[in-house]
A tleap script that builds the chain and sets N, CA, C and O, in Angstrom:
source leaprc.protein.ff14SB
mol = sequence {
  NMET GLN THR ASP GLU PHE VAL LYS LEU TRP
  ALA LYS LEU SER LYS ASP TYR LYS ILE HIE
  LEU GLU GLN ARG LEU ALA PRO SER LEU THR
  GLU ALA GLN LEU ASP VAL LEU GLU VAL ILE
  ASP GLN HIE GLY LYS MET LYS PRO SER ASP
  LEU MET PRO PHE LEU GLU THR SER PRO PRO
  ALA ILE THR THR LEU LEU ASP ARG MET GLU
  LYS GLY GLY LEU ILE THR ARG VAL ARG THR
  GLU GLU ASP ARG ARG ALA VAL TRP VAL GLU
  LEU THR GLU LYS GLY LYS GLU GLU MET ARG
  ARG GLY MET LYS VAL ARG ASP GLU TYR VAL
  SER SER VAL LEU SER ARG ILE SER ALA HIE
  ASN GLN GLN LEU PHE ILE TYR LEU LEU GLY
  LYS ILE THR SER CALA
}
set mol.1.N position { 4.847 18.278 -7.303 }
set mol.1.CA position { 4.497 17.042 -6.046 }
set mol.1.C position { 5.174 15.927 -7.234 }
set mol.1.O position { 5.076 15.940 -8.461 }
set mol.2.N position { 5.826 15.062 -6.391 }
set mol.2.CA position { 6.258 13.967 -7.165 }
set mol.2.C position { 5.712 12.557 -6.786 }
set mol.2.O position { 6.388 11.530 -6.734 }
set mol.3.N position { 4.326 12.679 -6.521 }
set mol.3.CA position { 3.558 11.555 -6.384 }
set mol.3.C position { 3.487 10.417 -7.365 }
set mol.3.O position { 3.539 9.232 -7.038 }
set mol.4.N position { 3.355 10.908 -8.695 }
set mol.4.CA position { 3.351 10.008 -9.550 }
set mol.4.C position { 4.498 9.371 -9.942 }
set mol.4.O position { 4.385 8.296 -10.531 }
set mol.5.N position { 5.524 9.811 -9.737 }
set mol.5.CA position { 6.841 9.073 -9.643 }
set mol.5.C position { 7.016 8.308 -8.348 }
set mol.5.O position { 7.620 7.245 -8.490 }
set mol.6.N position { 6.646 8.588 -7.177 }
set mol.6.CA position { 6.581 7.865 -6.092 }
set mol.6.C position { 5.827 6.749 -6.131 }
set mol.6.O position { 6.246 5.703 -5.635 }
set mol.7.N position { 4.604 6.838 -6.735 }
set mol.7.CA position { 3.920 5.589 -7.046 }
set mol.7.C position { 4.169 4.802 -8.126 }
set mol.7.O position { 3.513 3.761 -8.117 }
set mol.8.N position { 5.015 4.973 -9.201 }
set mol.8.CA position { 5.676 4.117 -10.168 }
set mol.8.C position { 6.647 3.717 -9.548 }
set mol.8.O position { 6.789 2.521 -9.803 }
set mol.9.N position { 7.451 4.097 -8.820 }
set mol.9.CA position { 8.575 3.312 -8.143 }
set mol.9.C position { 8.443 2.638 -7.142 }
set mol.9.O position { 9.242 1.709 -7.018 }
set mol.10.N position { 7.366 2.849 -6.025 }
set mol.10.CA position { 6.856 2.093 -5.368 }
set mol.10.C position { 6.169 0.957 -5.885 }
set mol.10.O position { 6.509 -0.137 -5.434 }
set mol.11.N position { 5.387 0.996 -6.630 }
set mol.11.CA position { 4.567 -0.211 -7.423 }
set mol.11.C position { 5.581 -1.265 -8.098 }
set mol.11.O position { 5.444 -2.488 -8.081 }
set mol.12.N position { 6.550 -0.589 -8.650 }
set mol.12.CA position { 7.647 -1.440 -9.386 }
set mol.12.C position { 8.419 -2.318 -8.328 }
set mol.12.O position { 8.722 -3.499 -8.495 }
set mol.13.N position { 8.643 -1.681 -7.399 }
set mol.13.CA position { 9.557 -2.501 -6.288 }
set mol.13.C position { 8.681 -3.379 -5.347 }
set mol.13.O position { 9.225 -4.153 -4.559 }
set mol.14.N position { 7.342 -3.265 -5.421 }
set mol.14.CA position { 6.502 -4.287 -4.430 }
set mol.14.C position { 6.300 -5.442 -5.747 }
set mol.14.O position { 6.270 -6.634 -5.440 }
set mol.15.N position { 6.196 -5.134 -6.863 }
set mol.15.CA position { 5.885 -6.032 -7.962 }
set mol.15.C position { 7.359 -6.836 -7.922 }
set mol.15.O position { 7.278 -8.029 -7.632 }
set mol.16.N position { 8.329 -6.445 -8.113 }
set mol.16.CA position { 9.622 -7.236 -8.085 }
set mol.16.C position { 9.491 -7.868 -6.915 }
set mol.16.O position { 9.401 -9.086 -7.074 }
set mol.17.N position { 9.436 -7.448 -5.574 }
set mol.17.CA position { 9.493 -7.866 -4.284 }
set mol.17.C position { 8.451 -9.351 -4.418 }
set mol.17.O position { 8.956 -10.463 -4.260 }
set mol.18.N position { 7.050 -9.184 -4.707 }
set mol.18.CA position { 6.196 -9.984 -4.848 }
set mol.18.C position { 6.729 -11.330 -5.866 }
set mol.18.O position { 6.865 -12.471 -5.425 }
set mol.19.N position { 6.960 -10.980 -7.129 }
set mol.19.CA position { 7.462 -12.095 -8.162 }
set mol.19.C position { 8.791 -12.839 -7.623 }
set mol.19.O position { 8.916 -14.030 -7.908 }
set mol.20.N position { 9.745 -12.227 -6.892 }
set mol.20.CA position { 10.965 -12.765 -6.416 }
set mol.20.C position { 10.753 -13.736 -5.450 }
set mol.20.O position { 11.547 -14.676 -5.393 }
set mol.21.N position { 9.662 -13.662 -4.549 }
set mol.21.CA position { 9.105 -14.346 -3.465 }
set mol.21.C position { 8.569 -15.421 -3.768 }
set mol.21.O position { 8.887 -16.524 -3.325 }
set mol.22.N position { 7.438 -15.106 -4.798 }
set mol.22.CA position { 6.564 -15.971 -5.236 }
set mol.22.C position { 7.385 -17.069 -5.919 }
set mol.22.O position { 7.015 -18.232 -5.759 }
set mol.23.N position { 8.454 -16.809 -6.658 }
set mol.23.CA position { 9.526 -17.863 -7.524 }
set mol.23.C position { 10.260 -18.599 -6.543 }
set mol.23.O position { 10.469 -19.806 -6.659 }
set mol.24.N position { 10.732 -17.781 -5.402 }
set mol.24.CA position { 11.765 -18.534 -4.723 }
set mol.24.C position { 11.148 -19.257 -3.410 }
set mol.24.O position { 11.786 -19.977 -2.642 }
set mol.25.N position { 10.094 -18.997 -3.332 }
set mol.25.CA position { 9.394 -19.644 -2.011 }
set mol.25.C position { 8.586 -20.961 -2.692 }
set mol.25.O position { 8.555 -22.024 -2.073 }
set mol.26.N position { 8.062 -20.848 -3.749 }
set mol.26.CA position { 7.383 -22.035 -4.535 }
set mol.26.C position { 8.074 -23.209 -4.353 }
set mol.26.O position { 9.243 -23.148 -3.971 }
set mol.27.N position { 7.501 -24.360 -4.580 }
set mol.27.CA position { 6.014 -24.531 -4.595 }
set mol.27.C position { 5.554 -24.649 -3.263 }
set mol.27.O position { 4.354 -24.409 -3.128 }
set mol.28.N position { 6.312 -25.015 -2.030 }
set mol.28.CA position { 5.851 -25.180 -0.443 }
set mol.28.C position { 5.345 -24.012 0.083 }
set mol.28.O position { 4.412 -24.087 0.883 }
set mol.29.N position { 5.780 -23.000 -0.214 }
set mol.29.CA position { 4.918 -21.586 0.647 }
set mol.29.C position { 4.811 -20.700 -0.353 }
set mol.29.O position { 5.323 -20.754 -1.471 }
set mol.30.N position { 4.004 -19.750 0.190 }
set mol.30.CA position { 3.770 -18.457 -0.305 }
set mol.30.C position { 4.346 -17.340 0.632 }
set mol.30.O position { 5.039 -17.537 1.630 }
set mol.31.N position { 3.886 -15.993 0.076 }
set mol.31.CA position { 4.338 -14.844 1.014 }
set mol.31.C position { 3.149 -14.666 2.097 }
set mol.31.O position { 3.425 -14.173 3.190 }
set mol.32.N position { 2.051 -14.997 1.846 }
set mol.32.CA position { 0.931 -15.114 2.864 }
set mol.32.C position { 1.045 -16.217 3.810 }
set mol.32.O position { 0.709 -16.055 4.984 }
set mol.33.N position { 1.533 -17.414 3.344 }
set mol.33.CA position { 1.771 -18.418 4.542 }
set mol.33.C position { 3.200 -17.880 5.309 }
set mol.33.O position { 3.213 -18.185 6.502 }
set mol.34.N position { 4.112 -17.317 4.953 }
set mol.34.CA position { 5.300 -16.793 5.519 }
set mol.34.C position { 4.714 -15.867 6.426 }
set mol.34.O position { 5.077 -16.001 7.595 }
set mol.35.N position { 3.929 -14.996 6.190 }
set mol.35.CA position { 3.634 -13.743 7.106 }
set mol.35.C position { 2.628 -14.636 8.352 }
set mol.35.O position { 2.593 -14.080 9.450 }
set mol.36.N position { 1.892 -15.865 8.224 }
set mol.36.CA position { 1.251 -16.578 9.258 }
set mol.36.C position { 2.027 -17.154 10.135 }
set mol.36.O position { 1.694 -17.117 11.320 }
set mol.37.N position { 3.154 -17.768 9.763 }
set mol.37.CA position { 4.209 -18.586 10.132 }
set mol.37.C position { 4.745 -17.366 11.196 }
set mol.37.O position { 4.666 -17.424 12.423 }
set mol.38.N position { 5.211 -16.445 10.537 }
set mol.38.CA position { 6.169 -15.371 11.405 }
set mol.38.C position { 5.296 -14.679 12.400 }
set mol.38.O position { 5.845 -14.110 13.343 }
set mol.39.N position { 3.966 -14.665 12.288 }
set mol.39.CA position { 3.138 -13.950 13.346 }
set mol.39.C position { 2.850 -15.184 14.436 }
set mol.39.O position { 2.919 -14.854 15.620 }
set mol.40.N position { 2.595 -16.314 14.193 }
set mol.40.CA position { 2.408 -17.604 14.973 }
set mol.40.C position { 3.682 -17.781 15.722 }
set mol.40.O position { 3.677 -18.371 16.803 }
set mol.41.N position { 4.684 -17.339 15.243 }
set mol.41.CA position { 6.310 -17.838 15.756 }
set mol.41.C position { 6.264 -16.642 16.799 }
set mol.41.O position { 6.631 -16.858 17.954 }
set mol.42.N position { 5.827 -15.400 16.421 }
set mol.42.CA position { 6.256 -14.191 17.363 }
set mol.42.C position { 5.540 -14.482 18.619 }
set mol.42.O position { 6.133 -14.290 19.681 }
set mol.43.N position { 4.300 -14.935 18.613 }
set mol.43.CA position { 2.875 -15.044 19.541 }
set mol.43.C position { 2.665 -16.199 20.187 }
set mol.43.O position { 1.923 -16.331 21.160 }
set mol.44.N position { 3.375 -17.137 19.611 }
set mol.44.CA position { 3.050 -18.642 20.182 }
set mol.44.C position { 1.332 -18.795 19.531 }
set mol.44.O position { 0.624 -18.080 18.821 }
set mol.45.N position { 1.154 -20.184 20.246 }
set mol.45.CA position { -0.380 -20.429 19.301 }
set mol.45.C position { -1.190 -19.590 19.556 }
set mol.45.O position { -1.220 -18.916 20.586 }
set mol.46.N position { -2.004 -19.534 18.562 }
set mol.46.CA position { -3.055 -18.589 18.443 }
set mol.46.C position { -4.246 -18.902 17.810 }
set mol.46.O position { -4.159 -19.600 16.800 }
set mol.47.N position { -5.340 -18.538 18.183 }
set mol.47.CA position { -6.864 -18.830 17.568 }
set mol.47.C position { -6.639 -18.013 16.161 }
set mol.47.O position { -5.932 -17.038 15.907 }
set mol.48.N position { -7.562 -18.833 15.311 }
set mol.48.CA position { -7.575 -17.917 13.890 }
set mol.48.C position { -7.962 -16.632 14.048 }
set mol.48.O position { -7.247 -15.727 13.617 }
set mol.49.N position { -9.227 -16.359 14.731 }
set mol.49.CA position { -9.441 -15.045 14.776 }
set mol.49.C position { -8.248 -13.903 15.207 }
set mol.49.O position { -8.261 -12.771 14.725 }
set mol.50.N position { -7.223 -14.356 16.177 }
set mol.50.CA position { -6.389 -13.533 16.631 }
set mol.50.C position { -5.205 -13.211 15.646 }
set mol.50.O position { -4.275 -12.420 15.805 }
set mol.51.N position { -5.499 -14.059 14.555 }
set mol.51.CA position { -4.582 -13.498 13.186 }
set mol.51.C position { -5.137 -12.337 12.457 }
set mol.51.O position { -4.410 -11.862 11.584 }
set mol.52.N position { -6.344 -11.770 12.666 }
set mol.52.CA position { -6.816 -10.810 11.791 }
set mol.52.C position { -6.177 -9.639 12.034 }
set mol.52.O position { -6.099 -8.915 11.042 }
set mol.53.N position { -5.604 -9.139 13.217 }
set mol.53.CA position { -4.975 -7.559 13.297 }
set mol.53.C position { -3.566 -7.978 12.693 }
set mol.53.O position { -2.866 -6.967 12.625 }
set mol.54.N position { -3.090 -8.781 12.362 }
set mol.54.CA position { -1.579 -8.945 11.778 }
set mol.54.C position { -2.011 -9.391 10.120 }
set mol.54.O position { -1.091 -9.036 9.383 }
set mol.55.N position { -2.505 -9.684 9.778 }
set mol.55.CA position { -3.011 -9.975 7.888 }
set mol.55.C position { -4.125 -9.066 7.514 }
set mol.55.O position { -5.104 -8.818 8.217 }
set mol.56.N position { -3.838 -8.534 6.172 }
set mol.56.CA position { -4.742 -8.009 5.547 }
set mol.56.C position { -5.527 -8.753 4.826 }
set mol.56.O position { -5.350 -8.907 3.617 }
set mol.57.N position { -6.601 -9.365 5.574 }
set mol.57.CA position { -7.473 -10.229 4.836 }
set mol.57.C position { -8.706 -10.330 5.485 }
set mol.57.O position { -8.957 -9.748 6.540 }
set mol.58.N position { -9.648 -11.213 4.749 }
set mol.58.CA position { -11.096 -11.501 5.740 }
set mol.58.C position { -11.059 -12.916 6.252 }
set mol.58.O position { -10.705 -13.893 5.593 }
set mol.59.N position { -11.439 -12.912 7.418 }
set mol.59.CA position { -11.978 -14.207 8.004 }
set mol.59.C position { -12.106 -15.261 7.217 }
set mol.59.O position { -11.513 -16.223 7.707 }
set mol.60.N position { -12.683 -15.532 6.087 }
set mol.60.CA position { -12.955 -16.409 5.180 }
set mol.60.C position { -11.550 -16.842 4.408 }
set mol.60.O position { -11.148 -17.992 4.236 }
set mol.61.N position { -10.912 -15.602 3.990 }
set mol.61.CA position { -9.552 -15.952 3.611 }
set mol.61.C position { -8.496 -16.728 4.493 }
set mol.61.O position { -7.686 -17.625 4.261 }
set mol.62.N position { -8.872 -15.962 5.654 }
set mol.62.CA position { -7.705 -16.814 6.882 }
set mol.62.C position { -7.863 -18.150 7.032 }
set mol.62.O position { -6.937 -18.884 7.379 }
set mol.63.N position { -9.301 -18.641 6.725 }
set mol.63.CA position { -9.612 -20.027 6.836 }
set mol.63.C position { -8.917 -20.852 5.899 }
set mol.63.O position { -8.168 -21.794 6.157 }
set mol.64.N position { -9.271 -20.361 4.695 }
set mol.64.CA position { -8.883 -21.074 3.358 }
set mol.64.C position { -7.009 -21.027 3.440 }
set mol.64.O position { -6.266 -21.968 3.160 }
set mol.65.N position { -6.754 -20.171 3.729 }
set mol.65.CA position { -5.244 -19.990 4.230 }
set mol.65.C position { -5.034 -21.159 5.001 }
set mol.65.O position { -4.660 -22.212 4.485 }
set mol.66.N position { -5.214 -21.054 5.976 }
set mol.66.CA position { -5.256 -22.205 7.233 }
set mol.66.C position { -5.045 -23.607 6.661 }
set mol.66.O position { -4.079 -24.351 6.830 }
set mol.67.N position { -6.174 -23.808 5.936 }
set mol.67.CA position { -6.537 -24.641 5.609 }
set mol.67.C position { -5.535 -25.516 4.397 }
set mol.67.O position { -5.413 -26.740 4.347 }
set mol.68.N position { -4.943 -24.596 3.556 }
set mol.68.CA position { -3.620 -24.969 2.911 }
set mol.68.C position { -2.805 -25.181 3.605 }
set mol.68.O position { -2.296 -26.299 3.525 }
set mol.69.N position { -2.413 -24.454 4.371 }
set mol.69.CA position { -1.257 -24.535 5.394 }
set mol.69.C position { -1.354 -25.794 6.218 }
set mol.69.O position { -0.344 -26.458 6.453 }
set mol.70.N position { -2.397 -26.095 6.608 }
set mol.70.CA position { -2.501 -27.596 7.444 }
set mol.70.C position { -2.226 -28.646 6.355 }
set mol.70.O position { -1.409 -29.516 6.655 }
set mol.71.N position { -2.716 -28.688 5.288 }
set mol.71.CA position { -2.619 -29.724 4.331 }
set mol.71.C position { -1.154 -29.753 3.919 }
set mol.71.O position { -0.669 -30.879 3.807 }
set mol.72.N position { -0.307 -28.634 3.655 }
set mol.72.CA position { 0.905 -28.488 3.510 }
set mol.72.C position { 1.585 -29.074 4.720 }
set mol.72.O position { 2.711 -29.491 4.446 }
set mol.73.N position { 1.316 -29.188 5.673 }
set mol.73.CA position { 2.120 -29.655 6.832 }
set mol.73.C position { 2.771 -28.493 7.732 }
set mol.73.O position { 3.546 -28.701 8.666 }
set mol.74.N position { 2.443 -27.563 7.408 }
set mol.74.CA position { 3.141 -26.152 8.005 }
set mol.74.C position { 2.293 -25.626 9.523 }
set mol.74.O position { 2.778 -25.003 10.468 }
set mol.75.N position { 1.362 -25.959 9.403 }
set mol.75.CA position { 0.318 -25.832 10.733 }
set mol.75.C position { -0.192 -26.922 11.338 }
set mol.75.O position { -0.343 -27.893 10.597 }
set mol.76.N position { -0.483 -27.039 12.396 }
set mol.76.CA position { -1.585 -28.145 13.048 }
set mol.76.C position { -2.791 -27.317 13.692 }
set mol.76.O position { -2.515 -26.420 14.488 }
set mol.77.N position { -4.037 -27.577 13.388 }
set mol.77.CA position { -5.127 -27.102 14.326 }
set mol.77.C position { -5.363 -27.901 15.842 }
set mol.77.O position { -5.541 -29.115 15.749 }
set mol.78.N position { -5.376 -27.368 17.089 }
set mol.78.CA position { -5.329 -28.185 18.162 }
set mol.78.C position { -6.790 -27.626 18.998 }
set mol.78.O position { -7.068 -26.473 19.328 }
set mol.79.N position { -7.526 -28.799 19.181 }
set mol.79.CA position { -8.762 -28.449 20.313 }
set mol.79.C position { -8.384 -28.854 21.735 }
set mol.79.O position { -7.833 -29.861 22.180 }
set mol.80.N position { -8.878 -27.699 22.327 }
set mol.80.CA position { -8.320 -27.891 23.899 }
set mol.80.C position { -9.552 -28.960 24.561 }
set mol.80.O position { -10.710 -29.065 24.155 }
set mol.81.N position { -9.051 -29.531 25.444 }
set mol.81.CA position { -10.076 -30.418 26.002 }
set mol.81.C position { -11.227 -29.556 26.905 }
set mol.81.O position { -12.417 -29.857 26.993 }
set mol.82.N position { -10.584 -28.452 27.523 }
set mol.82.CA position { -11.683 -27.584 28.300 }
set mol.82.C position { -12.956 -26.839 27.167 }
set mol.82.O position { -14.072 -26.532 27.585 }
set mol.83.N position { -12.578 -26.669 25.900 }
set mol.83.CA position { -13.637 -25.990 25.077 }
set mol.83.C position { -13.343 -26.751 23.827 }
set mol.83.O position { -12.421 -26.420 23.083 }
set mol.84.N position { -14.142 -27.791 23.590 }
set mol.84.CA position { -13.733 -28.250 22.089 }
set mol.84.C position { -14.048 -27.335 21.030 }
set mol.84.O position { -13.551 -27.554 19.926 }
set mol.85.N position { -14.950 -26.139 21.230 }
set mol.85.CA position { -15.113 -25.345 20.070 }
set mol.85.C position { -13.837 -24.426 19.652 }
set mol.85.O position { -13.628 -23.915 18.552 }
set mol.86.N position { -13.059 -24.355 20.801 }
set mol.86.CA position { -11.642 -23.574 20.717 }
set mol.86.C position { -10.770 -24.169 19.694 }
set mol.86.O position { -10.589 -25.380 19.820 }
set mol.87.N position { -10.173 -23.567 18.681 }
set mol.87.CA position { -9.459 -23.950 17.740 }
set mol.87.C position { -8.119 -23.032 17.837 }
set mol.87.O position { -8.151 -21.821 17.619 }
set mol.88.N position { -6.794 -23.825 18.231 }
set mol.88.CA position { -5.569 -23.107 18.387 }
set mol.88.C position { -4.817 -23.514 17.228 }
set mol.88.O position { -4.807 -24.678 16.826 }
set mol.89.N position { -4.266 -22.687 16.753 }
set mol.89.CA position { -3.003 -22.996 15.522 }
set mol.89.C position { -1.654 -23.075 15.938 }
set mol.89.O position { -1.193 -22.059 16.458 }
set mol.90.N position { -0.900 -24.096 15.817 }
set mol.90.CA position { 0.438 -23.910 16.072 }
set mol.90.C position { 1.357 -24.507 14.914 }
set mol.90.O position { 0.965 -25.282 14.042 }
set mol.91.N position { 2.581 -24.034 15.052 }
set mol.91.CA position { 3.547 -24.129 14.158 }
set mol.91.C position { 4.111 -25.708 14.140 }
set mol.91.O position { 4.494 -26.070 15.252 }
set mol.92.N position { 4.249 -26.856 12.932 }
set mol.92.CA position { 4.971 -27.797 13.131 }
set mol.92.C position { 6.175 -27.698 12.658 }
set mol.92.O position { 6.457 -26.720 11.966 }
set mol.93.N position { 6.862 -28.413 12.858 }
set mol.93.CA position { 8.662 -28.544 12.486 }
set mol.93.C position { 8.829 -28.150 11.243 }
set mol.93.O position { 9.681 -27.285 11.042 }
set mol.94.N position { 8.101 -28.658 10.174 }
set mol.94.CA position { 7.877 -28.344 8.745 }
set mol.94.C position { 7.908 -26.842 8.572 }
set mol.94.O position { 8.870 -26.212 8.134 }
set mol.95.N position { 6.761 -26.342 8.960 }
set mol.95.CA position { 6.341 -24.915 9.307 }
set mol.95.C position { 7.623 -24.143 9.790 }
set mol.95.O position { 8.120 -23.376 8.966 }
set mol.96.N position { 8.184 -24.244 10.952 }
set mol.96.CA position { 9.344 -23.604 11.506 }
set mol.96.C position { 10.624 -23.455 10.145 }
set mol.96.O position { 11.189 -22.432 9.756 }
set mol.97.N position { 10.783 -24.909 9.650 }
set mol.97.CA position { 11.784 -24.895 8.642 }
set mol.97.C position { 11.247 -24.077 7.533 }
set mol.97.O position { 12.101 -23.293 7.119 }
set mol.98.N position { 10.450 -24.023 7.099 }
set mol.98.CA position { 9.980 -23.254 5.980 }
set mol.98.C position { 9.777 -21.742 6.317 }
set mol.98.O position { 9.826 -20.879 5.440 }
set mol.99.N position { 9.582 -21.509 7.436 }
set mol.99.CA position { 9.534 -19.958 7.937 }
set mol.99.C position { 10.827 -19.333 7.752 }
set mol.99.O position { 11.065 -18.218 7.287 }
set mol.100.N position { 11.871 -20.481 8.316 }
set mol.100.CA position { 13.426 -19.916 8.403 }
set mol.100.C position { 13.688 -19.694 6.720 }
set mol.100.O position { 14.094 -18.613 6.291 }
set mol.101.N position { 13.469 -20.583 6.039 }
set mol.101.CA position { 13.927 -20.463 4.689 }
set mol.101.C position { 13.210 -19.260 4.010 }
set mol.101.O position { 13.686 -18.546 3.127 }
set mol.102.N position { 11.968 -19.166 4.588 }
set mol.102.CA position { 11.319 -17.890 3.679 }
set mol.102.C position { 11.974 -16.675 3.990 }
set mol.102.O position { 12.171 -15.820 3.127 }
set mol.103.N position { 12.422 -16.509 5.503 }
set mol.103.CA position { 12.765 -15.343 6.176 }
set mol.103.C position { 14.220 -15.245 5.306 }
set mol.103.O position { 14.424 -14.137 4.809 }
set mol.104.N position { 15.016 -16.044 5.124 }
set mol.104.CA position { 16.142 -16.133 4.737 }
set mol.104.C position { 15.990 -15.546 3.155 }
set mol.104.O position { 16.739 -14.627 2.824 }
set mol.105.N position { 15.194 -15.985 2.359 }
set mol.105.CA position { 14.639 -15.789 0.778 }
set mol.105.C position { 14.512 -14.227 0.841 }
set mol.105.O position { 15.196 -13.420 0.211 }
set mol.106.N position { 13.396 -13.936 1.819 }
set mol.106.CA position { 13.367 -12.426 1.774 }
set mol.106.C position { 14.349 -11.188 2.150 }
set mol.106.O position { 14.383 -10.048 1.686 }
set mol.107.N position { 15.231 -11.889 3.277 }
set mol.107.CA position { 16.404 -11.052 3.706 }
set mol.107.C position { 17.314 -10.981 2.776 }
set mol.107.O position { 18.025 -9.979 2.697 }
set mol.108.N position { 17.456 -12.097 1.859 }
set mol.108.CA position { 18.512 -11.892 0.911 }
set mol.108.C position { 18.139 -11.045 -0.190 }
set mol.108.O position { 19.042 -10.416 -0.743 }
set mol.109.N position { 16.854 -10.915 -0.634 }
set mol.109.CA position { 16.158 -10.120 -1.602 }
set mol.109.C position { 16.341 -8.383 -1.122 }
set mol.109.O position { 16.793 -7.504 -1.855 }
set mol.110.N position { 15.911 -8.227 0.135 }
set mol.110.CA position { 16.024 -6.943 0.688 }
set mol.110.C position { 17.491 -6.536 0.828 }
set mol.110.O position { 17.782 -5.376 0.537 }
set mol.111.N position { 18.427 -7.359 1.236 }
set mol.111.CA position { 19.884 -6.872 1.384 }
set mol.111.C position { 19.996 -6.591 -0.291 }
set mol.111.O position { 19.994 -5.420 -0.670 }
set mol.112.N position { 20.074 -7.461 -1.074 }
set mol.112.CA position { 20.507 -7.116 -2.420 }
set mol.112.C position { 19.879 -5.774 -2.942 }
set mol.112.O position { 20.650 -4.941 -3.418 }
set mol.113.N position { 18.830 -5.565 -2.898 }
set mol.113.CA position { 17.990 -4.408 -3.053 }
set mol.113.C position { 18.620 -2.960 -2.554 }
set mol.113.O position { 18.794 -1.965 -3.257 }
set mol.114.N position { 18.918 -3.122 -1.119 }
set mol.114.CA position { 19.428 -2.104 -0.266 }
set mol.114.C position { 21.039 -1.753 -0.604 }
set mol.114.O position { 21.619 -0.674 -0.480 }
set mol.115.N position { 21.569 -3.077 -1.086 }
set mol.115.CA position { 23.143 -2.787 -1.291 }
set mol.115.C position { 23.343 -2.133 -2.231 }
set mol.115.O position { 24.510 -1.758 -2.339 }
set mol.116.N position { 22.435 -1.720 -3.249 }
set mol.116.CA position { 22.267 -0.911 -4.292 }
set mol.116.C position { 22.738 0.925 -4.055 }
set mol.116.O position { 23.275 1.769 -4.771 }
set mol.117.N position { 22.269 0.902 -2.869 }
set mol.117.CA position { 22.628 2.444 -2.090 }
set mol.117.C position { 23.716 2.178 -0.854 }
set mol.117.O position { 23.962 1.074 -0.370 }
set mol.118.N position { 24.267 3.361 -0.486 }
set mol.118.CA position { 25.364 3.208 0.796 }
set mol.118.C position { 24.604 3.103 1.870 }
set mol.118.O position { 23.398 3.342 1.932 }
set mol.119.N position { 25.400 2.699 2.835 }
set mol.119.CA position { 24.881 2.251 4.115 }
set mol.119.C position { 24.475 3.613 4.985 }
set mol.119.O position { 23.762 3.605 5.989 }
set mol.120.N position { 25.062 4.738 4.400 }
set mol.120.CA position { 24.137 5.531 4.961 }
set mol.120.C position { 22.885 6.056 4.542 }
set mol.120.O position { 22.030 6.584 5.253 }
set mol.121.N position { 22.860 5.833 3.148 }
set mol.121.CA position { 21.400 6.181 2.462 }
set mol.121.C position { 20.544 4.829 3.005 }
set mol.121.O position { 19.325 4.912 3.156 }
set mol.122.N position { 21.081 3.912 3.211 }
set mol.122.CA position { 20.010 2.645 3.628 }
set mol.122.C position { 19.497 3.139 5.119 }
set mol.122.O position { 18.292 3.044 5.352 }
set mol.123.N position { 20.388 3.671 6.148 }
set mol.123.CA position { 19.896 4.280 7.146 }
set mol.123.C position { 19.104 5.398 6.883 }
set mol.123.O position { 18.226 5.429 7.745 }
set mol.124.N position { 19.011 6.179 6.232 }
set mol.124.CA position { 18.222 7.433 5.728 }
set mol.124.C position { 16.974 6.742 5.368 }
set mol.124.O position { 15.899 6.994 5.912 }
set mol.125.N position { 17.121 5.931 4.509 }
set mol.125.CA position { 15.690 5.404 3.358 }
set mol.125.C position { 14.883 4.894 4.626 }
set mol.125.O position { 13.760 5.343 4.857 }
set mol.126.N position { 15.532 3.865 5.513 }
set mol.126.CA position { 14.814 3.446 6.483 }
set mol.126.C position { 14.097 4.244 7.434 }
set mol.126.O position { 13.036 3.887 7.947 }
set mol.127.N position { 14.723 5.401 7.680 }
set mol.127.CA position { 14.184 6.255 8.617 }
set mol.127.C position { 13.187 7.293 7.951 }
set mol.127.O position { 12.418 7.926 8.674 }
set mol.128.N position { 13.194 7.457 6.681 }
set mol.128.CA position { 12.324 8.193 5.858 }
set mol.128.C position { 11.067 6.981 5.611 }
set mol.128.O position { 9.903 7.369 5.714 }
set mol.129.N position { 11.241 6.037 5.401 }
set mol.129.CA position { 9.886 5.204 5.476 }
set mol.129.C position { 9.238 5.079 6.826 }
set mol.129.O position { 8.020 5.086 7.007 }
set mol.130.N position { 10.108 4.968 7.709 }
set mol.130.CA position { 9.536 4.887 9.234 }
set mol.130.C position { 8.684 6.421 9.174 }
set mol.130.O position { 7.465 6.435 9.346 }
set mol.131.N position { 9.426 7.635 8.926 }
set mol.131.CA position { 8.462 8.602 9.070 }
set mol.131.C position { 7.067 8.513 8.285 }
set mol.131.O position { 5.953 8.823 8.708 }
set mol.132.N position { 7.343 8.122 7.315 }
set mol.132.CA position { 5.862 8.312 6.292 }
set mol.132.C position { 4.909 7.245 6.977 }
set mol.132.O position { 3.737 7.594 7.115 }
set mol.133.N position { 5.309 5.874 7.460 }
set mol.133.CA position { 4.405 4.974 7.808 }
set mol.133.C position { 3.733 5.213 8.810 }
set mol.133.O position { 2.643 4.652 8.916 }
set mol.134.N position { 4.214 6.161 9.886 }
set mol.134.CA position { 4.047 6.080 11.115 }
set mol.134.C position { 2.922 7.598 11.216 }
set mol.134.O position { 2.487 8.050 12.275 }
set mol.135.N position { 2.649 8.148 9.869 }
set mol.135.CA position { 2.101 9.417 9.829 }
set mol.135.C position { 0.409 8.914 9.941 }
set mol.135.O position { -0.488 9.758 9.942 }
savepdb mol mol.pdb
quit
């Protein structure tokens, strides 16, 4: 079985991806913040608890993450007049700009990695990843 080789290669690819994003997104954005911005952009304003299914973290970590994002001007927290306890998270213009920049950084990296193989093999690779992630 090729488990060991797969684990080594996957770990290297993941590490390289994280390092690249960390360097290129800093200092105004992190990979986790980019994930939050994309989820909110896709779904519209959300309650912090609504983010749980989309992020691999705990509620206290989401609160800390949102605190930092609000301090950085990426999001705002809005209370409704109907229920002052309910808090909604919305993107700011700066958050939208940073999200677009982050997506561009990520897309450029992924494109550079995939460009090492032919278009046919890129399609095959994506197909195979889909097969193993849906299992």
